[in-house]
N, C-alpha and C positions, 0 to 999 in steps of 0.2 A: 582561824581554824580551831575546832574543838581540841581540848587537851586529851580527851579519852578516845577510845576506839569508835569508829563510825558504825552505824547500825544498818544503813542502806545507802544506795546511790540512786540518783534520779537527775535527769536533765529536763528542764522546762523549756519548751520551744514555742515561738510565735505568741508570746505573752502580751496581752493587752489589758490595761485597767481603764474601763470606761465608766463614768459616774454621771448621774443626772439628779439635780435637785427636784424633789417632788413635794407636794402639799402633804404635811404630816397627818392631817385629818383624813384626807382621801386614802392615804396609805394605811392608816389605822383601820379603816373600814374593810380593807382587803387582807390584812394580816391577822391570823387568829389571836385572840386576846391572851392566850398563854405565852405568846412571844412579846417581849418588851421591845419597843422601837429604840434603836441606838441613834440618838440625834447628835448632830454636830452644830454648835452655836444655835441650838433650838430649831434646827432645820433637818428634815429627813432627806436621805439620799438613797438612790438605788444604784447598785453597781453590778456590772457584768464583767467577768474575768475569764475570757476564753483562752485556752492554751492546750497543748498536748505534751505528753511526757514520753521520753525515750530513755534508754539505759536504766530502767527500773529494776533493781535487784537488791536483795537482802545481803548483809555482810556475810552470813554463814553460807550462802550459795550465790556468789556474785555473778554467775553466768547462767542461772536457771530461773524459772518462773516468768513473770511478766517482763517483757523487754520494752513494750510500748503500752501507753495508756492514754486515752482509749484507742482501740484499733480502728 
């Protein structure tokens, strides 16, 4: 736990980390040159991380604002 005060609260639900190895040359053709490919052991990967958040609130207003993300 952090030693200082918390800034916000959030609960991540139904989280999945799915990753697929892809050809880095094929990926480079589809990603704008301004973005550097982040390779792992010289291989490119694509990741999809679906989830939804509930109990989203800032410390200063713990029961106001967004409660779910996305709706």
